[in-house]
N, C-alpha and C positions, 0 to 999 in steps of 0.2 A: 434557387435559394436568393432570395432577393433582399430580404431583410437583414438590415442592419443594425445592432444596438447599441446602446449608449450606457456604458455599466459604471456606476458613481463607487466612490468610498461608502464605506457605511463605519461612523464613529460613535460606536457606543449608543443607538439610537437617532442617529443622525445622520440622513444622506447626505453625502458631500459631492459636489462636482469641480473636480480639481481642473485647472488650466492648463495642468501638464498632461497629456493624452498618449497612450499608445496606441497603434492599430491591430488591431490580431487578423490574421487573414486564413484562408482555406489553405492548407497545405499542398492542396494540388495545383491548385490555379492561381492563388493570389490574390481571390477575391477578398475585399473586406469584409469580415463578419462582424466586428465591431470597434468601437473605440472606447478604451479601458482607463478610467481615471486612474492616475498615478500618485501615489503617496509621497511625499519626500521626508528626508530623517528627521526635520524640525515637526512636522505633525507629525509623526508617530511618536517622538519623543515627548512632546505635549499630551499627545492623548494618553501614554501609559504612565505619566507624572502623576495625571489625576484619575486613574482609571476606577480607584475605590469610590470618589465622588460621581462619576459615569454611571457607575453601575451597584449603586446604593439598592435600586428598586429592581434590581435585575430576576432575583427569586426571592420572591416573598411568601409564594405557596409552599407548604409541606412537600416533601421529597416525594410521597406516597402520590399527591395531586400531579406533582410536576411529571411523573412516569404515565401517568392516563395520557397526557398528551402526546405522548410519543406514537403509537400506533397512528394517530391522526394525522400526525405530522408523515409518515409513513405512507399513508393513502394519498395526502397532499402531493408527498414528492412523487408518486407513481402515476399520479391520475388529473391533478388539476393544473390549470395555467396560474402560472406563477410570477409577481412584479419580478420586473428585471429595469431596471432603470427608474426616473421619474415617473412614465406615463406608459410604458412600454409591460407587456406580459409575455411569458414564453408558455406554449404548450409542451407538453412531455414530448411529443414529435418534433417540435422545433427542437428542444433541447438536444435531444438525440442525434439530428442533424447536424447541429452547429460543433458539437461535442466530437462527434466523429470526423469531422470537417479541420477542424483546428488541430486534432491528436494524431489524425491516421490511425486511430483505432475504427475496426469495421461497426458498425450498427448492434450487428448482432451480439459483439463483446459488449458494446456500450449498453444495451441491454440485461445483459447478463449483470452487469456490475450494478446498475441500476437496482435491480434485483434483489444483489447481497446487499445495498446499503437499507434497503426497504427493511430487509429480513433484521438486521440489526436494530434499526428502529422499532419494528415491530416486538422484539424479543430484548429490550433494553431492560427491563427488569432481570431477566436470567442473565444476561450480561453481566450486570453490577453483583449481581449474588456471587457470580464466578469470581470475578475481580477482585471483592470483596472478603472472599471464604465466608461469604454468608453470615455475615454480622448484619443486626436491625439497623437498617441506614437512618433509622431515626437520630443515630445518634449525628447524623449531619445537622439534623434540626436542633437537637437539645446541646450538644456538646457532651453529653455522657448519658450513659444506659448501663442498666444491668443485664448482661446476659449469662445464663447459665451459672449464675451465681458469682461472676466477676464482673466487676465495673469496669467499663470501657468510656475511652476518653479520646477522639481524635482531633486534630485541628489542624487547619490549611495550611499549605507549605507557600503560600503566595497567593496575589490577587487576581494573578492573570494566567491563563494559560496562552502562551503565544507558539504558534505552528507555521513550519516555512514548507509548503505542500509542493510534491514534485508534480509533474506532466504525466508520468507512465501509465496511470491507472487510475480512476474517478474512486475505483474501491478503497484506494489508502486513505479518503474521507473517515473512514469507519473507525480510524484511530481516535480522531479527535472526539469522537459525538460524545463517548461514555462521559468526556467532562463536563457536557451542557448538562446532563441528568445529574450529575455530580454536584451542580450548582456553583461550576465555575465558568466566568466569562471567560470568551475565545478572541485572541486577537490572530487572525488569520491571513497569512498571506500566499495567496492562489498561486499555481504554478502558472508561467505566464499562458501557455497553451490551454490550460484548464483553469479559465474564471469561472466557468458555468456549475460547476458541481458544488462548491462549498457557498458558491451565492442562493442555488438552489436550495439546498439544505437549510441555510439559513432561514429563507423565505417560508419553507414547510413547517418549519417551527414557531415562525412567528404565528404564520396562520393557523397553529394548534394551540397558540395562547402564551407562548414562551415571549417574554418581555423582547424587544428590538434592542434594549439596553445591553443584552447578555453577549451583543457579538460588534466584534471591532473586525472590519475586511479591509484588507489596506494592499492592494496589487502595487508591485513596486520592484526597483531596480534593486540590485546586490547591495549598496551601501544603505539604502534606507531599508531593507528588509534587516538589515546585521541591527538596527534598532530595536527590532523588535524582540529577537535573541538577549541584547544587554537589558531590554527594559521591564521585560515579562519574568517575572519571580521563576517560574517554569516554562520550558519550551520543548517543543518535538521539532527536529530536523530530519530531513530525509536527502540523501545524495549519495555522490560517489565517494572513495574514499577519501582523495582530496579536500572534497566538502566538508564532510563529516569528522575527520581525525584531529581537528582543531578543539572538537567538543569533547573528545574520548574521555576524558578525566573531569568532566565538569559536571558534579552531581546535580545542578539543575536545568539541564538539559538532557533528554531523551534521544539516543541517535540511533536513527534509522538509515543504514548502509547497504552495502552489497549483502546479499544473504548466503551466497555460497551454499545453497543447499543441495541435499545430497540424497541419494538412494542407494541402500545399503544391502545387500540380497545375503541370505543365510545358506549353508550348505543346504539345508534342507527342502529349500524352495526352489533353488537355481535349475533342477532339473524339468522343473515347470514353466518351458519356454512361455507359453502363451500368458499364461498370467503374470509372470516376472515383467514381458514385453509392454503388456496393457497399463501397468502400473508406471512403468519408467514414462511411456509414451505420454501419458496422464500427467506426469511430473512435469515433463518439458514443454508442454504444447498449451496446457489450458491459458487461457488469459493471454493467448500469442504469446506466451515466454517473456510478459513483461516484469511480472513480479517478482519480489526478491525470494518468494517459497518455491517458484520453479524450480526444479531439480537443475544444476549444470556439472554435477559429477554423478557419474554412477560407478557403483564398486561392485564388483561379483568375485565371488570365488573359483571359478571354473566355467566354461563355456565362453569365455569373453568372446572369442570372434564369431560363435554362431548366434550369441545375442544381440551383440552389435548390428549385424547384419538385420535379424528379425526386426530390431527397434527402427533401422535406417529404412527397412521398407513400410513400416509405418507412417515415420516421420515424412517421406517425400509426396505420401496424400495429400498433405496441406501445401497449398500452392495460392500466390496472390490471387485474391480475386476484388473486384470493385467493393468497396466500400459498403453499400447497398444490397450485397450481393449476402441472402440470410444464410447461407453455406460458408461465409468468409472466416477463416481461424487466425488469420495472421494480420500482424498490424503493420502498418507502413512507417518510414521513419518521417520525424517531421522535419528533416533537413538531408537532402541527398547526400552532402560531404560527412553525415554522420555514419548511413548506410556505408560508404564508400572506404572510410575509413576502417571501419571495424573489419569490412570485406580483406581489404589489404594487411590487416595486422593478423587476422588467421592466415593467412596465404605466406606471409612472412614466419611466422611460428611454425608452420608446416616445414619450412624449410631446416627446421631444425631435425635430425634421425631422432625416429622411435614414435613417430604417430602418422596416422591416415586417415582421410575424410570418407569415411564408410557411408554417408548419403549420399557424396560425388559418383559413386559405381550407379548407383539407383536414377540419380535425377534424370530428366532430359532436357535440363536447363542450366546455365550459370549460378552458382549461388546469388549472385546480385543481379537484380530485374528491377524493370520499371515498369509501372502500370498505371494509367491514368493519370500522368505526374507524380506518382509517389514511389521511392525506392524502397524495396523489399530483401530482404535476405531471406533464401530459402531454410527451412529449419537442417539444421547441421551436429551431425553425430560425429566426434573425433575418435578414433581408439587408439588410446594411448598405450603403448607397450613400455615407458619406462613411466616410473612415478615421479621423476622430479623434470619432466617434460613440461616447458611453459603453457602446454594448454590442458596439462592435468589439473588444474583446479582453476579456471577462468570461469567468468561470467561475463555475459553481454545481453544486452536488451533485446534478444529476439529468442526463438527455440534452439539453444546451443548447449549441446553438453558433450564431455567427455567420458570415456567407459575406460576403466583401469582393471585389472585380476588382481586381486587381494584379499588374503582371507580376512573375515568378520573382525578377528579378535585382532588382528595387527589395522584395521581399519581406523579403530577409535584412537590410537598412537598417531595417526594420519592427517586426517580429515581437517585439523585446522577448524576455527571458528566456522561454525554453521548454525544459520537462523532456523531449517527446518531439516528432520531428517527423516524419512522413512525407513524402517529396519523389517524388510519380508523376509519374515520366519515366524515360526512357531515354535521356536526353542526357548524354552525360558530363561534356560542361563543366558543365550547371546541378549535378550531382552533386558535382564537384569545390567549386564554389563552397558548396554547402551544407555540404561537409567542411569549409571555412574558415570558416564561419559559428561565431565563440564562443559566442553566445548558445543553440545547441542543445545539450541535453545525452545524449540520445539521439538517433540517426537511424537510421530506416528507409528505405532505398533502393530505390523500385519500389513494387508495388502490395502492400504492408503494412499493415495497419492501426496505427495509432500504441499501441495494446492490445496488440500483439502483442511480447512478451519472452522473450528468451533470458537464464535468470538467470545465465549464468557470462559475461556482460556486466555492467558496474558501472551499477545503475540511476539511482541518484543518489549520487555520489560512489564510492570503492571503498573498501568495508569492511577489505579486509585491509590497503591502506595507511592507513586509517584507526586498525586496531589494531597494526600492527606498523611499527615505522621501520628502515630500513636504516642499518648504521654501518658505517664504514670499518674494516678489519680487517687485520692484516698476521702474518704468523707462523705457527705451526701449535698445534693443542692439545695 
């Protein structure tokens, strides 16, 4: 991997080469992959203060015509060599190579995420139909429509959507993409390890005919990124509890923190060990366990030890492999200390009675392993006999889950905030109880992994309702 890129800022139509740059390196051997221009707080503040002037001509076409460009962008994202910097272009394979090298995500999972993103681009009309509850989106162009005999008017809630993006998975970019389809300029602060994906998406959309003035792209440090949160009228933020807690009560910020996602098995399904095992393993392992919708707690009413052993034997089949291996399913940590600290935290928690690492019985290696310069943690399943054990409701950024025994009816009072929950049952009464549980944001009913997502359903908050608010209106235009 010899080519190194020079990545600029994008200032709503103008590429900008900053004097301050940061080197992005291969997380295996330190090879420099790119020098990335860094935005300072003053530059971001200036741009956001005049964003309405910079983006005046960003969306001059009707929304129907704009949506026709998204499948074109999907094809470009998957197949085209796209601009990256003043003179360089990046092929799809080069993108996959550097994304994998900087994030520690196997190329197989990078490719799968690439397909997920392209699917959202291709199906954007259906995505918006779901998010808007099938209103006529001409209301965005006209300001007012009549639908089913009712006058509808929607008003923009801000001039720009800011997003502080994470490093854990490129697929998270699907959460800001509908904003462009909804005629919203975006100011994106990419994750430090993944400047590639948002830039490639921007260039794919520009290739398809979306105006460059729709996009701000600001790699930045923490203080400068804070200016995006302060200057954008609406913002998305991703991070751990500490990062996102300060915005929990801010209605202008859509918070995406830990998912604490769960699988709850009903009495009617718990004897079908094979089906239960398959759903649980898929929920834990998909996308390398890096997503907030990966299950971190499993709840069964009976057979806890038997199910734990069945799941553990399947989990240990997933082993660290080189990033280029097509069979690789585990992601390496971008820094060794991160993996080491998680491993130590789990071992420390296991000193508290009432829990055991079931996967340790079937692994032929330690949980922590180094391969080709990357630190990995083997998939881990903890059998918690006590509901108050410190590992019973814990989430880590690798395939990790605890398994507890509790009746489904009691589960809904115990689970706490849960981004995605699979209720593995055909019992209509239990399904209704799950639907009434306010702690669950996404609900999968039946043999669906927690990581099964339809993008026309709100992932965590409804982006349409976040960006546009309905107003009462009478009379005619």
